[in-house]
N, C-alpha and C positions, 0 to 999 in steps of 0.2 A: 311619708312618700319620698322626702328627700333624704331622710335617713336611709331608707330600703336603697336608694340610688349610692350613697357612700359606701353603703355596705359591698354593693357590688362591685363598683370601681375597685375598692381596697383588693376584694378576693381576686380580681383581673390582674392586679399589679403586682400582688403577691404569687399568682401562679406564673406569671411571665418573668418575674425573677427567680423563682424555682428552676425554670427552664431553662433559663441562661447558665445559672449555677451548675446544674447538670451536663448541658452541652461543653462547658469549661473545663469540668472534671474528665468529661471523656476525651476532649483532645488532651488535657494536661497528661492523661494516662497512655493515651498514645505517643505521645512524645517521649514520655519517661521509659515506657517498654524499648522502643527503636534505639534511644541513648544506653539503653542497660543491655542492648545484644554483646555478650561478653566475647564472642569469637565465631570465626565463618570459615568452613573447610574450604581449601584452595587449591587450584593446581598451581605449582610451580614450575614453569618451562625453563630448565635450566639449559645452559648452551656449552657443549664440548667443541672446541674449536682447536682444528689442527691444519698445519700445512702438509700439502701431500702433491708429489710430480704428476702431472698430466701433460703428456707432449713435449716433454722435457721442459715444463714451466712449472713453477711454484704456485700452486690453487691454495686458498685459504677454505676450507669446508667447514661447515658448522653443522654439527648434530644436536637436536634437539632431545631431552631429555625430561620426562614426564616424572614430578617427584610431587608425593602428598604434602601438602603444608597446610598450618592454621594460621590463620590473620586474627590476634589476639589485641584487644585492645585494654588496655591499663596502664600500670605505671613500671618504671624501670625496676628489677629486680622482684617482678612479682613470678610467682611459681607459672610455669607454663600448664597449659589443660592437657595438654597430652606431653608427658615428660620424654616419652620416646620417640617423637617426632619433629620436627623442624617446624619453628616458631618464627613468625614475624609478629613482635610486640609494638602494637602501636600507640605511641605515647601521648600525654597529651600537647594540644599546639592550638595556635589560634583558628585551624583548621578541623573539623571532625567528619570522617569519612560517613559517619553514620545520618548525618543531618542531609546527606544528600540521597538517601534510600528511605526515607521518612515513608510510613505507612505499608511498608512491603515486610513481609514474612521473609524468613532466612532461607526458606525452601525455593522461593521464586528468584533468587539471586547466584549466578553463577560468577566466581571469582576465580581470576587468574592474577598470577604473579611473574613477574619477568625481570630479569635485570636490565639497566638502563644504562647506554654507554653515552657519555657527554664527547666522544670524538676526538678525545686528547685536551679539551678545552678544560682548563683549572681555574673556576672561579670561588671567590670565599661566599657561600652563603650570607646575605645583610641581614642575620639576625643577631640582636643582640646578646652575647657572650656566647657565640656560637664556636664551636672549634674549627680548625682550620679544614680539614679532609673531610669528605664527603664519600661515600659509597651510595648508589642510585637504584631503585629500584622502582618498576612500575605495577601498580594494583587496578585491575580492570574489572568494574561490577557492572554485569550485563541482567538485565530481567528477562526472564524466562519467555514472556511473552513479547518482548520488543517494546515495552513502554519507555525504557532509559539505558543511557549507556555512560558509566562514570570512571574516568581514570584519575587516579591519583599518584603522586610523585613521593614515594617513600625515601624519606632522607637518613643513612645512616651515618652520624659523625664520629670523628676521630680525630684523638690527636697525632696519629701516626699516619703518615703515607701506606695506603694500601698495597699489601706484599705482591700483587699482582698489578701489569699494566690495567688500568679504570677503562678499559674498552674490550671491544668484543676480540681483541686478538689474545688475550689472556686473563681471563676471571680469577678473581681469588677464589680457592676452594671452600664449599660451604659445607659444613658436616651435617650427617644425619638428624642430628639431637640438636644441631646449634639453637641459639635465640638471638634473635638479629632485632636490637633495640632502634626501633626508628619512629620518626614522625612526619606528619602529612606537609609537606613544602609548597604545594599546589594542584588543584583539582579543575578538570575540566568535565563539564556533563552536556549530553543531549539529551531531550525528551522528545527528539522525532527521527530516532536514527533510520526509520524507514516512513515515507510519507504519499500517500495516495491521493490525487486530486482529479476533477476535472479541469475543464479549457474554462477560460475566464474567471478564474479567482485569485485573490489574493491571499498568499500562504506565506507564513512565517515558520524559517528553518530554526530551530532553537539551538542555541549555544551559549552556554556560561561558564565563567573562569574566577577563581579565586586564589590568591596566593595569600603567605603565612606572614606577610610583612606589609607596612603602609608605603604608598607611593612606588611600587616597582616599576622599571621599566620593560614595558609590554609591546610586543607586535601583533595585530591581529590580522590576517589574511583569510580571504574566501577566494578559494577555485571551484571551477565547475568541469568535472570529466565528463566527455560525451563522446564515444566510438574512438577513445584513444586521444583525442585532443585536449589538450587542459589550458582553459582559460581563466585568467586573474579578474574578479570582480568587483574586490574591495580589498582597500590594506590600509592599516594606519598603525603611526609609530608615537609611543605616547613620550618618547625623549623628545625627537623632532618636531612634532605636533602635524606629521605630513600626513595629508589622506588622500588616497586614490581611490576612484570610483564611487559607487554608492549603495545603499540597501542598508546598511547597519547606523543607527542613531550614535552621534556622538555623546550624548550626555549619558545615555545608556552604558557606553563602553565604560564610564568611567565608575559605574558600580558593577562591573562585571557582567555586563549583559551584551555579548556579542553577536545575537541574533540577527538573520539575514531576511528580508523580507522582499518576496518576488510580489511586486503589483498586481501582475495580469497574467495568469498562464497561458503558455501557449506549448505548441507539440515542440516548439526546441526548447522548452523549458525542462527536460526529462533529462535525467542523467544523475552523477554523482556531484554531491556538493560536498567540499573539504574545506573545516572550520578550522583554521591552524592559530594555535596561539604559543608563544614564545616569550621566555623570560629567562634570559643567558644563566647558566648553559642548558636548559629544558626546553624541549620542542615537542608540542603535542597537535596530533590530527586527529579531529572528531570528523566520522563521515555521515553525511545526511543521502540518503536514496530517495530521489524524488520520482513517482511513477504517475504517468498521466492513464486516466483509464475513464472513457466517454462511453456513457451508457447508449445502448442503439435506440434509434426512434422506430417504433414498428407500427406497420400501418398495414391493411387488406386493400386491393384494387374494387372490394365489393361491398356494401352493407352490412348490416347485422342479419338481414334475411335475404337469401337470394331465391327468386320466384322462376323456374324454368318450366315449360310443357314436357311431357314425355318425349325424350329422345334428343331433348336438345343439349347443346352441348356448351360449357364456358370456362374459359381459362380462369384459374384461379391464383392469383400472387400474393405471397405474403414478403413484405420487405422490411429487413432492418439494415438501417440508416445511419450514417454518420457515428461509427465505434470504433474505439480504440481499446486497446491492442486489436491485432487480425482475427485472434480464433473468436468463432461465434457458433452456435450450432440453432439449426432453426429445423423442429420438427412438425410433421401435418399429421394429425389423429383424428379420427372420427367417434362417435358415440351413438348406440343404438338408441332410436328415439324414446323407447321406454323408460331407459334409465338417465336419460336427460333430468337434472333437477333431483335427481334420485341420492340422497348422502350415505343411506347404509344399505349395502348388501348389492350396489349396483357392479355391474362388470367392468372391466378394466377398459378405457378404452384403448381403439386399435390403431396402432401404426400404421400411416400409407404407405405403400412401397413404391408407387406410382411417380415420386417426387421426383422432381429434377431442378439443379442449383446454377444459378448464373455464376459466371466469374466474377471474382472480388474487383468491386470498382473502385477505384484508388481516388479519393476527393483532392480536392485543392486545399485542403485544410490538413491533408494528410490523415484524415479519418478514412474510413470503408464503410461500403455498402454492398449487401449479398441479397440475393433473392431466391426464395423458393417456391416453385410453383407446380400445379397439376391441372391434368385436363378432365373437368368435370362433366360427366354423359347422365342424364337426368333418367331415373327410374320410378316408377309409381312405388316401388317398396322401399326406397331411400327416402321417401318425403318425411320430413320431421328430423332427420338424422343432424346431429351437430358435428360442424368441421372447427377444429379447434389449432393454430398455430402457436407453437410455444418456442419463444427465442430466448437461450441460456448463454451468458457472458460475464467473463470475472468482474465487470464492475456492477453487477446484480446482485442482492442478496437472495431474490427469488425470479424466475423465471416470467417473462412478459409474455400473455396470454392474451390472443385475439382469437373471437370465433364469430361464428354465423351458422343461419340454420337453413338448410334448404326445403325449399316448399315446391312438390311438383305437382303440375297440374295433368288431367285429361284435355286433349283439343275439344273446344266446345263446340256445340252443333252447328250454329252458324259458319265456322269455319268450314264443316263437314259440307253444307249447303252451298257455300262458296266455292268450296273444289269441285261440287258435282256442275254447279251451273257455269264455272270457268271450263269445265270439259264438255258441257254440252256445247256452251257457245263455240269453242274450237272445232267440234264436230261439224255444228252447222256451218261454221265459215268456208270449213274445206268443202261440204256438201255442194255451197253454193258455186264454190269455186269450180267444182268439177263438172256441175251441169251448166255453169256458163261456158266452162271449155267445151263440152258436148255441143251444144248448141252452136256455137261458132265453127264447128269443125263441119257440122250438118250442113249450115249454110253455105259455106266455102263449097262443099260437094256437089250441090243443088246448082252454084253458079257454073261448075264446069259442063253441064249436061249440053249437049249440040242443039237441041231442039228450042 
């Protein structure tokens, strides 16, 4: 018996070990695949800058030129994948752009390259053995379904100063088949470029950064843009140690995590948040859009069954309360009694046309409320019909539906007898009053006789 238990235990441990090895192999293969990504097709948004006269004033005009390019990962001197096109050769450094897009197929990435101006600031990049001069480019990688945005700063080192002014006034020309040997100097990423939330939740706006050398002097700031107003929420300077505001963990900043936490979402939390990371002369903005979506609470002013007598009338109200944003759709429709509960071959429900809408009510918490109502007149032929209110809103994956079934009854016999009794009683009272009146009239007439 003990031998059997030991054997089962051994088999269980062996299977567990085999499963772990398999998982590690799958993970390792996935990491290898992303790091072996040899190149990405990119759009290089080049700039042509010129001065023109407008109203006797010299004005700078920038024309964007779309150029096809390749972002190729390799070593200096490697042959380009496309010798007839422009190639940005990204060579090894402490930072690897591919690590920030792990687990994603190349087809799911949009790549955009741009020149980057240091605005006339000349700083020797503090990497051991680095050259004196640098030309800068930005490479932005966006997930096609909005899962992340990554911006990498590409540095092209040189012993000689650039032939043109290294800002937007005059760029150094780049040939159509040129190979630009670069490496990644800084990376900024967000995994929440757009985030939706309801009211009263804690939400984390993701922002991370990394630099290719130890102990960089960096500044991190968070701002919020709402209806044209820009508000500073947080700032930290690593050189001075000065911090203003809250929302970002001090310890996490040291590891490159600059994520901002909103402890309790309110309607005023909605807007564009900007994570800014600067390491002179580099300056990166990462936008995070926070959208408030509050689902409506749907209710009817009647229960699941409405009992009416033939000819009776009832005002039926469907209310969608406390939703945001404004747009909501409320539809009333009814279904034939024979098709209620029938799944196959049932006729489609009929949309009611006699529905009226209330005006939008603006609640104190900035949410909205809307009602859709109609007057239902009971008829025996409508008994058993199911009436459904359907509410659609962008916060809902599926519409919310509330239904009731109408039951119509004939007037009962006691009601008939009661009506007849009341009628006869009324007639009898009238008759008594008339007889009394006639009698009193006759008595007065007799008293007036002379004898």
